[in-house]
N, CA and C atoms as an extended XYZ file, in Angstrom:
522
Properties=species:S:1:pos:R:3:atomname:S:1:resname:S:1:resid:I:1 pbc="F F F"
N         0.849       -1.181        0.000 N   MET     1
C         0.000        0.000        0.000 CA  MET     1
C         0.889        1.237        0.000 C   MET     1
N         0.479        2.219       -0.791 N   TRP     2
C         1.199        3.484       -0.863 CA  TRP     2
C         1.050        4.277        0.431 C   TRP     2
N         1.939        5.241        0.599 N   ASP     3
C         1.797        6.216        1.670 CA  ASP     3
C         0.993        7.379        1.092 C   ASP     3
N        -0.094        7.729        1.712 N   PHE     4
C        -0.976        8.776        1.206 CA  PHE     4
C        -0.806       10.072        1.992 C   PHE     4
N         0.403       10.332        2.410 N   SER     5
C         0.724       11.534        3.164 CA  SER     5
C         1.879       12.240        2.483 C   SER     5
N         2.036       13.528        2.758 N   GLY     6
C         3.174       14.253        2.225 CA  GLY     6
C         2.859       15.695        1.910 C   GLY     6
N         3.786       16.317        1.207 N   LYS     7
C         3.653       17.720        0.825 CA  LYS     7
C         2.620       17.866       -0.286 C   LYS     7
N         1.927       19.015       -0.274 N   VAL     8
C         0.799       19.238       -1.176 CA  VAL     8
C         1.178       20.143       -2.347 C   VAL     8
N         0.736       19.739       -3.535 N   LEU     9
C         0.772       20.563       -4.737 CA  LEU     9
C        -0.649       21.046       -4.972 C   LEU     9
N        -0.873       22.350       -4.868 N   PHE    10
C        -2.188       22.927       -5.129 CA  PHE    10
C        -2.278       23.302       -6.603 C   PHE    10
N        -3.308       22.799       -7.276 N   LEU    11
C        -3.571       23.131       -8.678 CA  LEU    11
C        -4.934       23.810       -8.721 C   LEU    11
N        -4.931       25.125       -8.790 N   ASP    12
C        -6.148       25.915       -8.632 CA  ASP    12
C        -6.857       26.120       -9.967 C   ASP    12
N        -7.434       25.021      -10.464 N   ARG    13
C        -8.204       25.088      -11.697 CA  ARG    13
C        -9.100       23.865      -11.801 C   ARG    13
N       -10.277       24.047      -12.315 N   ALA    14
C       -11.188       22.933      -12.596 CA  ALA    14
C       -10.889       22.385      -13.988 C   ALA    14
N       -11.418       21.205      -14.260 N   ASP    15
C       -11.365       20.584      -15.591 CA  ASP    15
C        -9.955       20.315      -16.092 C   ASP    15
N        -9.058       19.920      -15.216 N   ILE    16
C        -7.724       19.500      -15.665 CA  ILE    16
C        -7.892       18.126      -16.302 C   ILE    16
N        -7.573       18.058      -17.597 N   ASN    17
C        -7.857       16.829      -18.341 CA  ASN    17
C        -6.643       15.912      -18.443 C   ASN    17
N        -6.891       14.706      -18.908 N   THR    18
C        -5.825       13.708      -18.970 CA  THR    18
C        -4.719       14.097      -19.953 C   THR    18
N        -5.034       14.876      -20.980 N   ASP    19
C        -3.985       15.357      -21.889 CA  ASP    19
C        -3.060       16.352      -21.193 C   ASP    19
N        -3.589       17.079      -20.224 N   GLU    20
C        -2.748       18.004      -19.455 CA  GLU    20
C        -1.959       17.261      -18.381 C   GLU    20
N        -2.508       16.169      -17.886 N   ILE    21
C        -1.772       15.366      -16.907 CA  ILE    21
C        -0.582       14.699      -17.607 C   ILE    21
N        -0.850       14.034      -18.721 N   ILE    22
C         0.223       13.456      -19.541 CA  ILE    22
C        -0.217       13.556      -21.000 C   ILE    22
N         0.561       14.253      -21.800 N   ALA    23
C         0.200       14.515      -23.195 CA  ALA    23
C         0.102       13.221      -23.999 C   ALA    23
N        -0.816       13.205      -24.949 N   ALA    24
C        -1.071       12.017      -25.775 CA  ALA    24
C         0.168       11.542      -26.515 C   ALA    24
N         1.086       12.440      -26.827 N   LYS    25
C         2.284       12.029      -27.576 CA  LYS    25
C         3.163       11.053      -26.792 C   LYS    25
N         2.914       10.907      -25.467 N   TYR    26
C         3.707        9.983      -24.657 CA  TYR    26
C         3.009        8.648      -24.428 C   TYR    26
N         1.871        8.430      -25.044 N   LEU    27
C         1.124        7.197      -24.818 CA  LEU    27
C         1.776        5.974      -25.446 C   LEU    27
N         2.764        6.179      -26.288 N   THR    28
C         3.473        5.045      -26.883 CA  THR    28
C         4.615        4.557      -26.004 C   THR    28
N         4.893        5.266      -24.926 N   GLU    29
C         5.964        4.834      -24.014 CA  GLU    29
C         5.595        3.491      -23.407 C   GLU    29
N         6.582        2.628      -23.234 N   ILE    30
C         6.298        1.287      -22.739 CA  ILE    30
C         6.617        1.116      -21.257 C   ILE    30
N         7.208        2.125      -20.647 N   THR    31
C         7.446        2.058      -19.210 CA  THR    31
C         6.837        3.271      -18.532 C   THR    31
N         6.452        3.079      -17.299 N   ARG    32
C         5.935        4.208      -16.526 CA  ARG    32
C         7.033        5.236      -16.286 C   ARG    32
N         8.237        4.771      -16.089 N   ALA    33
C         9.357        5.680      -15.825 CA  ALA    33
C         9.544        6.693      -16.951 C   ALA    33
N         9.242        6.302      -18.168 N   ALA    34
C         9.387        7.217      -19.308 CA  ALA    34
C         8.408        8.381      -19.230 C   ALA    34
N         7.324        8.217      -18.478 N   LEU    35
C         6.331        9.277      -18.338 CA  LEU    35
C         6.757       10.339      -17.321 C   LEU    35
N         7.638        9.993      -16.422 N   GLN    36
C         7.969       10.819      -15.260 CA  GLN    36
C         8.274       12.284      -15.571 C   GLN    36
N         9.146       12.598      -16.504 N   PRO    37
C         9.478       14.019      -16.697 CA  PRO    37
C         8.400       14.830      -17.417 C   PRO    37
N         7.333       14.186      -17.853 N   HIS    38
C         6.333       14.864      -18.683 CA  HIS    38
C         5.020       15.166      -17.969 C   HIS    38
N         4.946       14.883      -16.669 N   LEU    39
C         3.735       15.160      -15.901 CA  LEU    39
C         3.417       16.651      -15.954 C   LEU    39
N         2.197       16.977      -16.307 N   PHE    40
C         1.690       18.353      -16.391 CA  PHE    40
C         2.513       19.243      -17.339 C   PHE    40
N         3.170       18.640      -18.297 N   GLU    41
C         4.004       19.373      -19.241 CA  GLU    41
C         3.214       20.411      -20.042 C   GLU    41
N         1.970       20.100      -20.388 N   ASP    42
C         1.175       20.994      -21.241 CA  ASP    42
C         0.075       21.741      -20.493 C   ASP    42
N         0.117       21.740      -19.178 N   ILE    43
C        -0.948       22.400      -18.423 CA  ILE    43
C        -0.814       23.918      -18.507 C   ILE    43
N        -1.938       24.580      -18.598 N   LYS    44
C        -1.991       26.047      -18.613 CA  LYS    44
C        -2.503       26.487      -17.246 C   LYS    44
N        -1.591       26.980      -16.422 N   LEU    45
C        -1.934       27.362      -15.064 CA  LEU    45
C        -0.972       28.469      -14.631 C   LEU    45
N        -1.515       29.653      -14.397 N   ASP    46
C        -0.681       30.802      -14.028 CA  ASP    46
C         0.247       30.468      -12.865 C   ASP    46
N         1.527       30.762      -13.052 N   GLY    47
C         2.507       30.580      -11.996 CA  GLY    47
C         3.031       29.173      -11.829 C   GLY    47
N         2.485       28.213      -12.563 N   PHE    48
C         2.925       26.828      -12.411 CA  PHE    48
C         4.291       26.647      -13.060 C   PHE    48
N         5.225       26.081      -12.319 N   GLN    49
C         6.603       25.928      -12.772 CA  GLN    49
C         6.994       24.475      -13.065 C   GLN    49
N         6.045       23.667      -13.493 N   GLY    50
C         6.326       22.302      -13.933 CA  GLY    50
C         7.040       21.453      -12.902 C   GLY    50
N         8.112       20.801      -13.332 N   GLN    51
C         8.832       19.868      -12.470 CA  GLN    51
C         9.351       20.538      -11.195 C   GLN    51
N         9.635       21.829      -11.230 N   ASP    52
C        10.062       22.520      -10.007 CA  ASP    52
C         8.962       22.503       -8.953 C   ASP    52
N         7.721       22.692       -9.359 N   ASP    53
C         6.594       22.677       -8.418 CA  ASP    53
C         6.212       21.255       -8.010 C   ASP    53
N         6.403       20.300       -8.891 N   ILE    54
C         6.038       18.908       -8.632 CA  ILE    54
C         7.020       18.241       -7.669 C   ILE    54
N         8.293       18.599       -7.766 N   ALA    55
C         9.346       17.933       -6.999 CA  ALA    55
C         9.026       17.907       -5.502 C   ALA    55
N         9.091       16.717       -4.928 N   GLY    56
C         8.885       16.546       -3.503 CA  GLY    56
C         7.440       16.505       -3.055 C   GLY    56
N         6.501       16.651       -3.972 N   LYS    57
C         5.081       16.639       -3.622 CA  LYS    57
C         4.520       15.230       -3.816 C   LYS    57
N         3.616       14.835       -2.941 N   SER    58
C         2.999       13.516       -3.080 CA  SER    58
C         1.478       13.557       -2.974 C   SER    58
N         0.935       14.764       -2.812 N   VAL    59
C        -0.512       14.964       -2.710 CA  VAL    59
C        -0.891       16.136       -3.609 C   VAL    59
N        -1.997       16.013       -4.324 N   ILE    60
C        -2.540       17.126       -5.100 CA  ILE    60
C        -3.895       17.500       -4.507 C   ILE    60
N        -4.106       18.802       -4.329 N   ILE    61
C        -5.435       19.326       -4.014 CA  ILE    61
C        -5.810       20.234       -5.170 C   ILE    61
N        -6.999       19.991       -5.730 N   THR    62
C        -7.413       20.705       -6.927 CA  THR    62
C        -8.928       20.921       -6.936 C   THR    62
N        -9.413       21.428       -8.015 N   ARG    63
C       -10.827       21.793       -8.141 CA  ARG    63
C       -11.644       20.661       -8.782 C   ARG    63
N       -12.764       20.999       -9.381 N   ALA    64
C       -13.733       20.021       -9.893 CA  ALA    64
C       -13.295       19.379      -11.209 C   ALA    64
N       -13.800       18.165      -11.422 N   ASN    65
C       -13.698       17.440      -12.689 CA  ASN    65
C       -12.257       17.107      -13.068 C   ASN    65
N       -11.450       16.775      -12.089 N   PHE    66
C       -10.056       16.413      -12.348 CA  PHE    66
C       -10.016       15.088      -13.114 C   PHE    66
N        -9.171       15.022      -14.141 N   GLY    67
C        -9.001       13.803      -14.926 CA  GLY    67
C       -10.021       13.610      -16.020 C   GLY    67
N       -10.711       14.693      -16.414 N   CYS    68
C       -11.657       14.582      -17.523 CA  CYS    68
C       -10.872       14.347      -18.814 C   CYS    68
N       -11.557       14.006      -19.865 N   GLY    69
C       -10.887       13.745      -21.138 CA  GLY    69
C       -10.910       12.273      -21.460 C   GLY    69
N        -9.853       11.798      -22.064 N   SER    70
C        -9.831       10.398      -22.491 CA  SER    70
C        -9.583        9.465      -21.306 C   SER    70
N        -9.944        8.221      -21.478 N   SER    71
C        -9.927        7.254      -20.379 CA  SER    71
C        -8.651        6.418      -20.391 C   SER    71
N        -7.536        7.057      -20.217 N   ARG    72
C        -6.263        6.344      -20.270 CA  ARG    72
C        -5.688        6.129      -18.879 C   ARG    72
N        -5.095        4.960      -18.677 N   GLU    73
C        -4.421        4.688      -17.404 CA  GLU    73
C        -3.112        5.454      -17.280 C   GLU    73
N        -2.606        5.975      -18.378 N   HIS    74
C        -1.336        6.688      -18.341 CA  HIS    74
C        -1.381        7.893      -17.401 C   HIS    74
N        -2.546        8.514      -17.242 N   ALA    75
C        -2.646        9.690      -16.370 CA  ALA    75
C        -2.344        9.318      -14.912 C   ALA    75
N        -2.999        8.309      -14.325 N   PRO    76
C        -2.602        7.918      -12.975 CA  PRO    76
C        -1.167        7.395      -12.912 C   PRO    76
N        -0.732        6.694      -13.958 N   TRP    77
C         0.645        6.199      -13.966 CA  TRP    77
C         1.652        7.349      -13.887 C   TRP    77
N         1.378        8.437      -14.613 N   ALA    78
C         2.282        9.592      -14.590 CA  ALA    78
C         2.323       10.218      -13.198 C   ALA    78
N         1.190       10.233      -12.522 N   LEU    79
C         1.181       10.712      -11.134 CA  LEU    79
C         1.988        9.766      -10.254 C   LEU    79
N         1.704        8.475      -10.382 N   GLU    80
C         2.365        7.456       -9.562 CA  GLU    80
C         3.883        7.512       -9.691 C   GLU    80
N         4.393        7.582      -10.908 N   VAL    81
C         5.839        7.560      -11.125 CA  VAL    81
C         6.510        8.834      -10.597 C   VAL    81
N         5.707        9.857      -10.358 N   ASN    82
C         6.213       11.088       -9.751 CA  ASN    82
C         6.004       11.105       -8.235 C   ASN    82
N         5.536        9.993       -7.678 N   GLY    83
C         5.370        9.884       -6.238 CA  GLY    83
C         4.086       10.491       -5.706 C   GLY    83
N         3.147       10.806       -6.577 N   ILE    84
C         1.860       11.373       -6.169 CA  ILE    84
C         0.837       10.241       -6.131 C   ILE    84
N         0.376        9.905       -4.924 N   HIS    85
C        -0.534        8.777       -4.759 CA  HIS    85
C        -1.901        9.185       -4.229 C   HIS    85
N        -2.083       10.473       -3.950 N   LEU    86
C        -3.348       10.980       -3.436 CA  LEU    86
C        -3.717       12.250       -4.181 C   LEU    86
N        -4.944       12.283       -4.707 N   VAL    87
C        -5.503       13.492       -5.302 CA  VAL    87
C        -6.813       13.772       -4.589 C   VAL    87
N        -6.946       15.009       -4.110 N   VAL    88
C        -8.157       15.463       -3.431 CA  VAL    88
C        -8.769       16.538       -4.315 C   VAL    88
N       -10.047       16.369       -4.642 N   ALA    89
C       -10.722       17.304       -5.542 CA  ALA    89
C       -12.197       17.387       -5.188 C   ALA    89
N       -12.843       18.393       -5.735 N   GLU    90
C       -14.291       18.512       -5.574 CA  GLU    90
C       -14.996       17.363       -6.293 C   GLU    90
N       -14.466       16.980       -7.462 N   SER    91
C       -15.013       15.852       -8.213 CA  SER    91
C       -13.965       15.372       -9.210 C   SER    91
N       -14.205       14.164       -9.718 N   PHE    92
C       -13.312       13.533      -10.695 CA  PHE    92
C       -14.129       13.032      -11.872 C   PHE    92
N       -13.476       12.936      -13.009 N   ALA    93
C       -14.072       12.181      -14.107 CA  ALA    93
C       -14.164       10.732      -13.635 C   ALA    93
N       -15.287       10.096      -13.891 N   ARG    94
C       -15.555        8.759      -13.348 CA  ARG    94
C       -14.473        7.741      -13.681 C   ARG    94
N       -14.071        7.672      -14.941 N   ILE    95
C       -13.090        6.656      -15.343 CA  ILE    95
C       -11.720        6.967      -14.747 C   ILE    95
N       -11.329        8.232      -14.706 N   PHE    96
C       -10.052        8.582      -14.090 CA  PHE    96
C       -10.039        8.144      -12.625 C   PHE    96
N       -11.109        8.464      -11.900 N   ARG    97
C       -11.172        8.107      -10.480 CA  ARG    97
C       -11.036        6.593      -10.310 C   ARG    97
N       -11.738        5.823      -11.138 N   GLN    98
C       -11.636        4.369      -11.023 CA  GLN    98
C       -10.239        3.885      -11.386 C   GLN    98
N        -9.611        4.501      -12.383 N   ASN    99
C        -8.241        4.132      -12.733 CA  ASN    99
C        -7.279        4.390      -11.569 C   ASN    99
N        -7.514        5.464      -10.815 N   MET   100
C        -6.688        5.719       -9.622 CA  MET   100
C        -6.802        4.551       -8.646 C   MET   100
N        -8.042        4.154       -8.333 N   PHE   101
C        -8.238        3.036       -7.405 CA  PHE   101
C        -7.694        1.737       -7.985 C   PHE   101
N        -7.869        1.525       -9.283 N   ASN   102
C        -7.352        0.314       -9.922 CA  ASN   102
C        -5.839        0.210       -9.792 C   ASN   102
N        -5.175        1.358       -9.687 N   CYS   103
C        -3.715        1.394       -9.515 CA  CYS   103
C        -3.308        1.417       -8.043 C   CYS   103
N        -4.278        1.325       -7.145 N   GLY   104
C        -3.976        1.332       -5.719 CA  GLY   104
C        -3.747        2.719       -5.157 C   GLY   104
N        -4.161        3.723       -5.903 N   MET   105
C        -3.990        5.116       -5.491 CA  MET   105
C        -5.312        5.638       -4.940 C   MET   105
N        -5.266        6.797       -4.309 N   LEU   106
C        -6.428        7.327       -3.620 CA  LEU   106
C        -6.909        8.612       -4.277 C   LEU   106
N        -8.190        8.636       -4.648 N   ALA   107
C        -8.849        9.812       -5.215 CA  ALA   107
C       -10.037       10.129       -4.315 C   ALA   107
N        -9.950       11.266       -3.625 N   VAL   108
C       -10.965       11.600       -2.619 CA  VAL   108
C       -11.688       12.874       -3.015 C   VAL   108
N       -13.009       12.813       -2.962 N   GLU   109
C       -13.840       13.977       -3.252 CA  GLU   109
C       -14.256       14.650       -1.950 C   GLU   109
N       -14.119       15.978       -1.916 N   LEU   110
C       -14.572       16.789       -0.789 CA  LEU   110
C       -15.512       17.862       -1.328 C   LEU   110
N       -16.418       18.361       -0.504 N   PRO   111
C       -17.341       19.403       -0.963 CA  PRO   111
C       -16.599       20.657       -1.437 C   PRO   111
N       -17.235       21.381       -2.360 N   ALA   112
C       -16.630       22.597       -2.921 CA  ALA   112
C       -16.241       23.578       -1.822 C   ALA   112
N       -17.070       23.730       -0.811 N   ALA   113
C       -16.764       24.669        0.276 CA  ALA   113
C       -15.503       24.260        1.025 C   ALA   113
N       -15.292       22.969        1.198 N   THR   114
C       -14.081       22.484        1.864 CA  THR   114
C       -12.852       22.729        1.001 C   THR   114
N       -12.979       22.449       -0.296 N   ILE   115
C       -11.862       22.717       -1.221 CA  ILE   115
C       -11.545       24.206       -1.230 C   ILE   115
N       -12.555       25.066       -1.293 N   ASP   116
C       -12.330       26.519       -1.235 CA  ASP   116
C       -11.582       26.893        0.038 C   ASP   116
N       -12.014       26.346        1.159 N   HIS   117
C       -11.359       26.619        2.444 CA  HIS   117
C        -9.887       26.206        2.410 C   HIS   117
N        -9.599       25.040        1.858 N   LEU   118
C        -8.207       24.566        1.792 CA  LEU   118
C        -7.347       25.501        0.949 C   LEU   118
N        -7.880       25.951       -0.182 N   PHE   119
C        -7.133       26.888       -1.012 CA  PHE   119
C        -6.914       28.212       -0.289 C   PHE   119
N        -7.948       28.747        0.344 N   GLN   120
C        -7.827       30.035        1.033 CA  GLN   120
C        -6.881       29.957        2.224 C   GLN   120
N        -6.908       28.845        2.937 N   SER   121
C        -6.134       28.727        4.172 CA  SER   121
C        -4.720       28.215        3.980 C   SER   121
N        -4.480       27.404        2.934 N   TYR   122
C        -3.210       26.683        2.863 CA  TYR   122
C        -2.432       26.808        1.554 C   TYR   122
N        -3.046       27.266        0.487 N   ALA   123
C        -2.417       27.173       -0.831 CA  ALA   123
C        -1.123       27.966       -0.964 C   ALA   123
N        -0.940       28.990       -0.182 N   HIS   124
C         0.257       29.820       -0.328 CA  HIS   124
C         1.286       29.539        0.764 C   HIS   124
N         1.203       28.349        1.338 N   GLN   125
C         2.140       27.923        2.365 CA  GLN   125
C         2.646       26.528        2.026 C   GLN   125
N         3.744       26.143        2.653 N   GLN   126
C         4.163       24.750        2.546 CA  GLN   126
C         3.204       23.938        3.401 C   GLN   126
N         2.427       23.095        2.750 N   THR   127
C         1.351       22.364        3.408 CA  THR   127
C         1.605       20.876        3.305 C   THR   127
N         1.269       20.160        4.372 N   THR   128
C         1.361       18.708        4.361 CA  THR   128
C         0.008       18.103        4.697 C   THR   128
N        -0.193       16.899        4.201 N   VAL   129
C        -1.375       16.107        4.518 CA  VAL   129
C        -0.891       14.795        5.110 C   VAL   129
N        -1.507       14.412        6.208 N   THR   130
C        -1.301       13.087        6.785 CA  THR   130
C        -2.637       12.372        6.681 C   THR   130
N        -2.608       11.167        6.132 N   THR   131
C        -3.846       10.422        5.889 CA  THR   131
C        -3.971        9.268        6.870 C   THR   131
N        -5.107        9.234        7.542 N   ASN   132
C        -5.466        8.090        8.371 CA  ASN   132
C        -6.566        7.356        7.608 C   ASN   132
N        -6.158        6.354        6.855 N   LEU   133
C        -7.090        5.635        5.988 CA  LEU   133
C        -8.130        4.869        6.804 C   LEU   133
N        -7.707        4.284        7.896 N   GLU   134
C        -8.623        3.500        8.729 CA  GLU   134
C        -9.781        4.350        9.251 C   GLU   134
N        -9.464        5.560        9.721 N   ASN   135
C       -10.500        6.447       10.263 CA  ASN   135
C       -11.061        7.420        9.237 C   ASN   135
N       -10.490        7.378        8.024 N   ARG   136
C       -10.927        8.247        6.926 CA  ARG   136
C       -10.868        9.721        7.325 C   ARG   136
N        -9.651       10.135        7.714 N   VAL   137
C        -9.408       11.507        8.146 CA  VAL   137
C        -8.078       11.979        7.571 C   VAL   137
N        -8.079       13.206        7.030 N   PHE   138
C        -6.853       13.897        6.649 CA  PHE   138
C        -6.506       14.884        7.753 C   PHE   138
N        -5.238       14.995        8.077 N   THR   139
C        -4.758       16.088        8.908 CA  THR   139
C        -3.981       17.010        7.990 C   THR   139
N        -4.446       18.234        7.852 N   ILE   140
C        -3.833       19.241        6.988 CA  ILE   140
C        -3.061       20.184        7.901 C   ILE   140
N        -1.798       20.457        7.552 N   ALA   141
C        -0.990       21.316        8.411 CA  ALA   141
C        -0.081       22.213        7.586 C   ALA   141
N         0.058       23.452        8.069 N   ALA   142
C         0.996       24.425        7.492 CA  ALA   142
C         1.313       25.430        8.593 C   ALA   142
N         2.596       25.593        8.867 N   GLY   143
C         2.969       26.512        9.936 CA  GLY   143
C         2.303       26.099       11.231 C   GLY   143
N         1.629       27.040       11.886 N   ASP   144
C         0.944       26.720       13.143 CA  ASP   144
C        -0.523       26.353       12.939 C   ASP   144
N        -0.967       26.263       11.685 N   GLN   145
C        -2.339       25.835       11.370 CA  GLN   145
C        -2.382       24.324       11.229 C   GLN   145
N        -3.436       23.736       11.758 N   LYS   146
C        -3.602       22.290       11.643 CA  LYS   146
C        -5.072       21.963       11.839 C   LYS   146
N        -5.614       21.094       11.001 N   GLU   147
C        -7.005       20.692       11.166 CA  GLU   147
C        -7.225       19.307       10.568 C   GLU   147
N        -8.247       18.645       11.091 N   ASP   148
C        -8.645       17.337       10.593 CA  ASP   148
C        -9.859       17.495        9.693 C   ASP   148
N        -9.841       16.750        8.591 N   ILE   149
C       -10.957       16.769        7.647 CA  ILE   149
C       -11.347       15.332        7.360 C   ILE   149
N       -12.591       15.019        7.633 N   LYS   150
C       -13.102       13.676        7.364 CA  LYS   150
C       -13.401       13.523        5.876 C   LYS   150
N       -13.230       12.306        5.390 N   PHE   151
C       -13.581       12.003        4.007 CA  PHE   151
C       -14.292       10.661        3.953 C   PHE   151
N       -15.025       10.432        2.885 N   SER   152
C       -15.713        9.152        2.724 CA  SER   152
C       -15.001        8.325        1.657 C   SER   152
N       -15.142        7.036        1.815 N   LEU   153
C       -14.507        6.089        0.911 CA  LEU   153
C       -15.294        4.785        1.036 C   LEU   153
N       -15.707        4.221       -0.088 N   THR   154
C       -16.434        2.958       -0.009 CA  THR   154
C       -15.497        1.860        0.489 C   THR   154
N       -16.089        0.827        1.045 N   ASP   155
C       -15.281       -0.293        1.521 CA  ASP   155
C       -14.517       -0.950        0.371 C   ASP   155
N       -15.149       -1.030       -0.808 N   PHE   156
C       -14.475       -1.642       -1.945 CA  PHE   156
C       -13.297       -0.782       -2.416 C   PHE   156
N       -13.478        0.538       -2.498 N   ALA   157
C       -12.371        1.411       -2.883 CA  ALA   157
C       -11.230        1.296       -1.874 C   ALA   157
N       -11.570        1.251       -0.608 N   ARG   158
C       -10.536        1.089        0.421 CA  ARG   158
C        -9.799       -0.238        0.245 C   ARG   158
N       -10.535       -1.312       -0.061 N   ALA   159
C        -9.902       -2.614       -0.286 CA  ALA   159
C        -8.951       -2.566       -1.479 C   ALA   159
N        -9.359       -1.881       -2.553 N   LEU   160
C        -8.461       -1.745       -3.711 CA  LEU   160
C        -7.178       -1.015       -3.317 C   LEU   160
N        -7.325        0.052       -2.577 N   VAL   161
C        -6.172        0.850       -2.146 CA  VAL   161
C        -5.266        0.026       -1.231 C   VAL   161
N        -5.858       -0.669       -0.277 N   GLU   162
C        -5.066       -1.429        0.689 CA  GLU   162
C        -4.335       -2.610        0.073 C   GLU   162
N        -4.889       -3.192       -0.991 N   THR   163
C        -4.216       -4.329       -1.622 CA  THR   163
C        -3.259       -3.913       -2.727 C   THR   163
N        -3.281       -2.637       -3.100 N   GLY   164
C        -2.358       -2.163       -4.128 CA  GLY   164
C        -2.967       -2.016       -5.500 C   GLY   164
N        -4.278       -2.204       -5.628 N   GLY   165
C        -4.939       -2.024       -6.912 CA  GLY   165
C        -5.768       -3.224       -7.306 C   GLY   165
N        -6.397       -3.108       -8.482 N   TRP   166
C        -7.333       -4.124       -8.930 CA  TRP   166
C        -6.681       -5.480       -9.152 C   TRP   166
N        -5.533       -5.525       -9.804 N   VAL   167
C        -4.883       -6.809      -10.102 CA  VAL   167
C        -4.552       -7.536       -8.802 C   VAL   167
N        -3.974       -6.824       -7.852 N   GLU   168
C        -3.624       -7.407       -6.572 CA  GLU   168
C        -4.876       -7.853       -5.804 C   GLU   168
N        -5.924       -7.048       -5.870 N   TYR   169
C        -7.183       -7.398       -5.214 CA  TYR   169
C        -7.741       -8.693       -5.826 C   TYR   169
N        -7.779       -8.758       -7.151 N   ALA   170
C        -8.303       -9.947       -7.826 CA  ALA   170
C        -7.461      -11.174       -7.484 C   ALA   170
N        -6.141      -11.017       -7.467 N   ASP   171
C        -5.263      -12.147       -7.131 CA  ASP   171
C        -5.553      -12.677       -5.730 C   ASP   171
N        -5.879      -11.791       -4.814 N   SER   172
C        -6.093      -12.238       -3.433 CA  SER   172
C        -7.542      -12.673       -3.140 C   SER   172
N        -8.471      -12.409       -4.059 N   HIS   173
C        -9.881      -12.734       -3.794 CA  HIS   173
C       -10.507      -13.726       -4.770 C   HIS   173
N        -9.843      -14.036       -5.872 N   TYR   174
C       -10.478      -14.916       -6.855 CA  TYR   174
C        -9.575      -16.080       -7.217 C   TYR   174
């Protein structure tokens, strides 16, 4: 099971699509490692500095409809190979969200008001998230600010995450 805690990369935009996560021209790559330097290469986001902003981050907090676009597993793979195993958003494209769980990664939806609060309170600071998967609680911290935020997760999604993804889950249950 991945560690779902770490430093946060805030991406303050809705509708970030799979082509912006990993451009289609890299879909012919045969290893996940080949995707690593190209994560968010084509994203249009004011102030975003690409690999400089991604380095050392393992959690993304973003807006609505993250992962829209085509239904490719390469998008979660590009996140995974960059050490990002948790994405928190107002909503996800359905297939992208399932691909995250299929890869043993965590995609958590929080209400828009909570996402707004996180951006207003933490986006301009070095922020960390600690995930308690068993109790379904995030601890968000920056400087002297710290708070717990509950999240929901189906038992099946949790089982996929805990076993490392769909293939591992199927191997252990069928």
